[in-house]
N, C-alpha and C positions, 0 to 999 in steps of 0.2 A: 524546564521548558525549552523547547527547541529554539535555536537562534534564528530569528526571522529576518527576511529581506537581505540576507547575505548573498552577494553576487559571487558566483564561481563559474569557471569555464568547464563545459561538458560537451561531448559530442552528442548532439540530439538531431535527429532527422538528417544525419550524414554531414553536418557541419558543426564547427566549433563556435560557440557563442557564449557571451556572459549573460547569464539570466539570474534573476532573483529566485532563490530557493527557500523553502521552509526548512528542509533538512536533507542531509545525505546520510544514508545508512548502508550497512553491509549485511547482505542476507546470509543464511547459514551455508550457502554454496559458495560464499566468498565473492559475490557480485555486488557492484555498487548500484544503489537505487536512489533516485532523487524524487522529491516532491516539489514541483515548481510552484512558486507563489501564485501564478496566474491560474493554475489548475485548482489550487486550494480555494482561492478567492472567488473565481468565476464559475467553477463547476461543482465543487464539493459543498462549500459553505453558503454561497450566494449564487446569483446568476440563474442557471437553469435547474437547480435542484433543491436548494434550501434545506440541507441536512443539518439543521441546527443542533441536533444531538451530538454532532462531531465538533462543535465550536469549542475551542481551547483543548482539543484532544490530540494535538499534534504528536505529543510524546507517546500516546497510546498507539497511534498509527505506526510510528517509527518502531515501537516495540514489536508489533506484529510482523513487520518486515524483517527485523533482526532475529526474531525467535518465534516463527509461526509454528503452530501445531502441524499444519500441512501446507505444502505447495502443490497445486494441482494444475495440470495443463488446461488452458482455456480453449473454448471452441475456435476463437480467433487466433490465427497464426501469430507466433512470437509472444503471445500473452500468457501469463500465469496468474493463478489465483492463490493468494496467501490468506490462510484462515487461522483464526484463533478465537477463543472466548475472552471477552474483555469486560472490565467494569467501566461503565460510562458514568462519570460523576454528574454530568449535565442532566441525565435522566434517572440517576440513581438505580441503574439496572445492570445486570450481567447479560450480555448479548453476543451472538456470533458476529465477528467483524470480517468482512471480505475486502481485501485490498488487491486490485487488479494492476499488474505491472506489465508494461510492454518492454520486452527484451530484444527488440529489433536491432538496436545499436549497442555499443560497448557499455553504455550507462543505462540501466533500467529506469524507466520513466513511469511513475504512478499515474494511471489514466483515470481511475475512478475508485471510489470507496463506498461500500454499502454496509449499513447496520442491518442485520437480518433478524427476522423473528425465529427462524430455524435454519439449519444447514440444509441446502437443497441438492448438493452434489452427492450422487451415489458413487461409492468407491469404484465400482465396475465400469462406470460411464466414461471416465477420463483417467489418463495416466497420473499416478501419484509420483511426483518428482522428488519430494522430500517429506519425511515424517519425523517429527521431533523424537529423539530417542527417549525411552522411559528412564527415569532416574531409579537407580537400584539402591 
């Protein structure tokens, strides 16, 4: 399980601040990505979205950031979409998980997460930044 409520200093929105984070991860392109506690609590799990299927799935989200099947450019500048299929124990299903990361500053900031019923991005629509190599 990810270590919760740990305060670390990161440059977010152009300034350095100590903020509680859910986790810090390194993506396959060697960039640091964080999930802030406030984003998790007030946007992902509670607050404006109530994505209860993600409750207690912090490690699953971290795994997608660290080892996604694809990273695809998002229509919003500086954002990228991390995709993979995951098993969500909370709903006992395998689903596509989309983690959107804002890379405007030196530390990537997870801004939203979606459990999808199917993958909606077509490969020709957006630039594929990374594809997990096939195991031989």
